[in-house]
C-alpha positions as CSV (number, residue, x, y, z in Angstrom):
1,M,2.4,-29.3,-6.4
2,S,4.3,-26.0,-7.0
3,D,2.7,-22.7,-6.3
4,P,1.1,-21.6,-9.6
5,V,1.9,-17.9,-8.8
6,T,5.6,-18.8,-8.3
7,A,5.7,-21.0,-11.3
8,F,4.2,-18.4,-13.6
9,D,6.9,-15.9,-14.9
10,K,5.7,-12.4,-14.0
11,T,7.9,-10.8,-16.6
12,D,5.9,-12.6,-19.3
13,A,2.5,-12.0,-17.8
14,P,0.1,-10.0,-19.9
15,A,-1.8,-7.1,-18.6
16,D,-4.6,-7.9,-16.1
17,T,-3.3,-11.4,-15.4
18,L,-3.6,-13.0,-12.0
19,T,-3.7,-9.9,-9.9
20,G,-5.4,-7.5,-12.4
21,G,-2.4,-5.6,-13.7
22,P,1.0,-5.9,-15.4
23,W,4.1,-6.9,-13.6
24,R,2.3,-7.4,-10.3
25,G,4.2,-9.8,-8.0
26,R,3.9,-10.5,-4.3
27,G,5.7,-7.3,-3.3
28,R,4.7,-3.7,-4.2
29,S,8.2,-3.2,-5.6
30,R,7.3,-5.3,-8.6
31,V,4.3,-3.2,-9.5
32,R,4.7,-1.0,-12.5
33,P,2.3,2.0,-12.4
34,R,-0.2,2.0,-15.2
35,G,0.3,4.6,-18.0
36,R,4.1,4.9,-17.4
37,V,6.9,3.6,-19.7
38,R,10.5,2.9,-19.1
39,G,13.3,5.2,-20.4
40,G,13.9,8.9,-20.4
41,A,11.6,11.5,-22.0
42,P,12.4,12.4,-25.7
43,L,13.8,15.9,-26.2
44,P,10.8,17.1,-28.3
45,L,8.6,16.4,-25.3
46,L,10.9,17.3,-22.5
47,L,11.6,20.9,-23.7
48,P,8.0,22.1,-24.0
49,A,7.2,20.2,-20.8
50,L,9.9,22.2,-18.9
51,V,8.8,25.4,-20.5
52,G,5.2,24.7,-19.4
53,L,6.3,23.9,-15.9
54,V,8.3,27.2,-15.7
55,F,5.3,29.1,-17.1
56,L,3.0,27.8,-14.4
57,L,5.4,28.1,-11.5
58,L,7.1,31.5,-12.3
59,P,4.1,33.7,-11.3
60,L,3.7,31.8,-8.0
61,V,7.4,32.0,-7.2
62,S,7.4,35.7,-8.0
63,L,4.5,36.2,-5.6
64,L,6.5,34.5,-2.9
65,V,9.7,36.4,-3.7
66,R,8.0,39.8,-3.7
67,A,5.9,39.2,-0.7
68,P,6.3,41.7,2.2
69,W,7.1,39.0,4.8
70,R,8.2,41.4,7.5
71,S,5.0,43.5,7.3
72,L,2.7,40.5,6.6
73,P,1.2,40.3,10.1
74,E,0.5,44.1,10.0
75,Q,-1.1,43.8,6.5
76,L,-3.4,41.0,7.5
77,T,-4.6,42.8,10.6
78,K,-5.7,45.9,8.9
79,P,-9.4,46.5,9.4
80,E,-10.4,46.4,5.8
81,V,-8.3,43.3,5.2
82,W,-9.8,41.6,8.2
83,Q,-13.3,42.4,7.1
84,A,-12.6,40.9,3.7
85,L,-11.1,37.8,5.3
86,Q,-14.1,37.3,7.6
87,L,-16.7,37.9,4.9
88,S,-14.9,35.6,2.5
89,L,-14.7,32.7,5.0
90,F,-18.4,33.2,6.0
91,S,-19.7,33.5,2.5
92,A,-17.7,30.6,1.2
93,T,-18.9,28.4,4.0
94,A,-22.5,29.5,3.6
95,A,-22.2,28.9,-0.2
96,T,-20.8,25.4,0.4
97,A,-23.7,24.7,2.8
98,V,-26.2,25.7,0.1
99,S,-24.4,23.6,-2.4
100,L,-24.6,20.6,0.0
101,V,-28.3,21.0,0.6
102,L,-29.2,21.4,-3.1
103,G,-26.3,19.6,-4.8
104,V,-26.3,16.2,-3.1
105,P,-29.9,15.5,-4.0
106,L,-29.3,16.8,-7.5
107,A,-26.3,14.5,-7.9
108,W,-28.3,11.5,-6.7
109,L,-31.1,12.4,-9.2
110,L,-28.5,12.4,-12.1
111,A,-26.8,9.2,-10.9
112,R,-29.6,7.0,-9.7
113,T,-32.7,7.9,-11.8
114,D,-33.7,7.8,-15.5
115,F,-35.9,10.6,-16.8
116,P,-36.3,12.3,-20.2
117,G,-33.7,15.0,-20.8
118,R,-31.2,13.8,-18.1
119,G,-28.3,14.5,-20.4
120,L,-29.5,18.0,-21.0
121,V,-30.0,18.6,-17.3
122,R,-26.4,17.3,-16.6
123,A,-25.1,19.7,-19.3
124,L,-27.0,22.6,-17.7
125,V,-25.7,21.7,-14.3
126,T,-22.1,21.8,-15.5
127,L,-22.5,25.0,-17.6
128,P,-21.3,27.3,-14.8
129,L,-18.0,25.5,-15.0
130,V,-17.3,26.9,-18.4
131,L,-19.5,30.0,-18.3
132,P,-17.5,33.3,-17.8
133,P,-18.2,34.4,-14.2
134,V,-19.2,37.9,-15.3
135,V,-21.8,36.4,-17.6
136,G,-23.0,34.3,-14.6
137,G,-23.3,37.5,-12.6
138,V,-25.4,39.2,-15.4
139,A,-27.6,36.1,-15.6
140,L,-28.1,36.3,-11.8
141,L,-29.1,39.9,-12.0
142,L,-31.6,39.2,-14.7
143,A,-33.1,36.3,-12.6
144,L,-32.8,37.6,-9.1
145,G,-32.4,41.4,-9.4
146,R,-35.1,43.8,-8.4
147,N,-36.5,43.7,-11.9
148,G,-35.5,40.1,-12.6
149,V,-37.8,37.3,-13.5
150,V,-37.9,36.0,-9.9
151,G,-36.3,38.9,-8.1
152,K,-39.2,41.2,-8.6
153,L,-41.5,38.7,-7.1
154,L,-39.2,38.2,-4.1
155,D,-39.1,42.0,-3.7
156,S,-42.9,42.6,-4.0
157,W,-44.1,39.6,-2.1
158,F,-41.5,39.2,0.7
159,G,-39.4,42.3,0.6
160,I,-36.3,40.3,-0.2
161,T,-33.5,42.0,-2.2
162,L,-30.4,39.9,-3.0
163,P,-28.2,42.1,-5.3
164,F,-25.5,44.1,-3.5
165,T,-26.0,42.3,-0.2
166,T,-24.1,39.7,1.7
167,A,-26.8,37.2,0.8
168,G,-26.1,38.1,-2.8
169,V,-22.5,37.2,-2.3
170,V,-23.5,33.7,-1.0
171,V,-25.9,33.2,-4.0
172,A,-23.2,34.2,-6.5
173,E,-20.6,31.9,-5.0
174,A,-23.0,29.0,-4.7
175,F,-23.9,29.4,-8.4
176,V,-20.3,28.9,-9.5
177,A,-19.3,26.4,-6.8
178,M,-22.2,23.9,-6.8
179,P,-21.3,22.2,-10.0
180,F,-17.9,21.1,-8.5
181,L,-19.8,19.3,-5.7
182,V,-22.4,17.8,-8.0
183,I,-19.8,16.3,-10.3
184,S,-17.8,14.9,-7.5
185,V,-20.8,13.3,-5.7
186,E,-22.4,12.0,-8.9
187,G,-19.1,10.3,-9.8
188,T,-19.0,8.7,-6.4
189,L,-22.6,7.6,-6.6
190,R,-21.9,6.0,-10.0
191,A,-19.0,4.1,-8.5
192,A,-21.0,2.9,-5.5
193,D,-22.8,-0.4,-5.8
194,P,-26.6,0.3,-5.9
195,R,-27.3,-3.2,-4.7
196,Y,-26.7,-2.1,-1.1
197,E,-29.6,0.3,-1.5
198,E,-31.7,-2.4,-3.1
199,A,-30.9,-4.8,-0.3
200,A,-31.9,-2.2,2.3
201,M,-35.3,-1.6,0.5
202,T,-36.0,-5.3,0.3
203,L,-35.6,-5.4,4.1
204,G,-38.3,-2.8,4.5
205,A,-36.4,0.5,4.4
206,S,-37.9,3.3,2.3
207,R,-35.9,4.8,-0.5
208,F,-35.1,7.9,1.6
209,T,-34.1,5.8,4.6
210,A,-31.8,3.6,2.3
211,F,-30.2,6.8,1.0
212,R,-29.7,8.2,4.5
213,R,-28.5,5.1,6.2
214,V,-26.7,3.3,3.4
215,T,-25.8,5.5,0.5
216,L,-24.6,8.6,2.5
217,P,-22.0,6.7,4.4
218,L,-20.8,5.1,1.2
219,I,-20.4,8.4,-0.6
220,A,-19.1,10.4,2.3
221,P,-15.5,10.7,0.8
222,G,-17.0,12.0,-2.4
223,I,-19.1,14.5,-0.6
224,A,-16.2,15.7,1.5
225,A,-14.0,16.1,-1.6
226,G,-16.7,18.0,-3.5
227,S,-17.4,20.2,-0.5
228,V,-13.7,21.2,-0.3
229,L,-13.6,22.0,-4.0
230,A,-16.8,24.0,-3.8
231,W,-15.5,25.9,-0.8
232,A,-12.2,26.7,-2.5
233,R,-14.0,27.8,-5.7
234,A,-16.4,30.0,-3.7
235,L,-13.5,31.6,-1.8
236,G,-11.8,32.6,-5.0
237,E,-14.9,33.8,-6.9
238,F,-14.6,37.3,-8.4
239,G,-16.6,37.9,-11.6
240,A,-20.1,36.8,-10.6
241,T,-19.7,38.4,-7.1
242,I,-18.7,41.8,-8.3
243,T,-21.4,41.8,-11.0
244,F,-24.2,40.6,-8.8
245,A,-23.2,41.8,-5.3
246,G,-21.0,44.7,-6.0
247,N,-17.8,45.7,-4.0
248,F,-18.9,47.3,-0.8
249,P,-16.4,47.0,2.1
250,G,-17.7,45.1,5.0
251,R,-20.8,44.0,3.2
252,T,-19.9,42.4,-0.2
253,Q,-16.1,42.9,-0.6
254,T,-14.6,39.5,-0.4
255,M,-10.9,38.7,-0.6
256,P,-10.6,38.6,-4.4
257,L,-12.3,41.9,-4.6
258,A,-10.1,43.3,-1.9
259,V,-7.0,42.1,-3.9
260,Y,-8.2,43.9,-7.0
261,L,-9.0,47.1,-5.1
262,A,-5.8,47.1,-3.1
263,L,-3.6,46.5,-6.1
264,Q,-4.4,50.0,-7.3
265,S,-3.6,51.8,-4.1
266,D,-1.8,49.3,-1.7
267,P,0.2,46.6,-3.5
268,A,1.6,45.2,-0.3
269,A,-1.9,44.5,1.0
270,A,-2.9,42.9,-2.4
271,I,0.1,40.6,-2.2
272,A,-0.7,39.7,1.4
273,L,-4.3,38.7,0.5
274,S,-3.0,36.8,-2.5
275,L,-0.7,34.8,-0.3
276,V,-3.7,33.8,1.9
277,L,-5.6,32.6,-1.2
278,L,-2.5,30.8,-2.4
279,A,-2.1,29.1,1.0
280,V,-5.8,28.0,0.9
281,S,-5.4,26.6,-2.6
282,I,-2.3,24.6,-1.6
283,A,-4.1,23.3,1.5
284,V,-7.0,22.1,-0.7
285,L,-4.6,20.3,-3.1
286,A,-2.8,18.7,-0.2
287,G,-6.1,17.6,1.3
288,L,-7.4,16.0,-1.9
289,R,-4.1,14.5,-3.0
290,D,-4.7,11.1,-1.4
291,R,-8.1,10.9,-3.1
292,W,-6.7,11.9,-6.5
293,M,-3.8,9.4,-6.2
294,T,-6.2,6.7,-5.3
295,A,-8.5,7.5,-8.2
296,V,-5.6,7.4,-10.8
297,S,-3.6,4.5,-9.3
């Protein structure tokens, strides 16, 4: 009997036949990527696409062209620049740690449990993604400031003051970065098969043990991707930080704030710091490229 795969004409195969996709033969060369069509792009689509590409790339190319490459090491070793670099790395890492501790359980709650108002909670969690950062900073002041709803209690009971401190920088960055981690982890949890957790619980494991020993290893790539996104978002935060924590060199002045300040008096230093942020962004995109390509392929 002839091989049914060989006997079947792949060119006439409908979508999702045999191997789950169109034009999928034994070799990868016969696979046509989903969502793509043959032929060149029509002119009414090609022209605005090229204009959009130039619009997005021109500012970045200009930054590279006008960069003070010869004096770049000197610019990056200035005391104020080094302080901003150190503070940014520390605060972004601390904000990511806060996001992990609070965001992973929140993502599990949204993905694995049913409770009244879950849709509203999910909307509120993602609100900082679209909320103007300055508005987020004002909201943090009203909540955690010395006269805020919770801040006055922290000040009177424990003597803790968050605004205009390094801890305030971490809080502001965590507020805007945590939704990125929650969304990434929740999506990974929804894609993971919950039957593994159920099997572990039928063998006597508690729900927390099943989460720790079974679920966490399954969703580790999603946690890693969300952590990188949250870290990069925290590193580039400006509006909420300057509103809630201020702009004090060595204490609350992060790299974006230093760029804004240096642009008025030392453009070369502003460009040098901007290059560092650009390099970090490119590294983040490169690190997540394989995950994105896997998700869309």
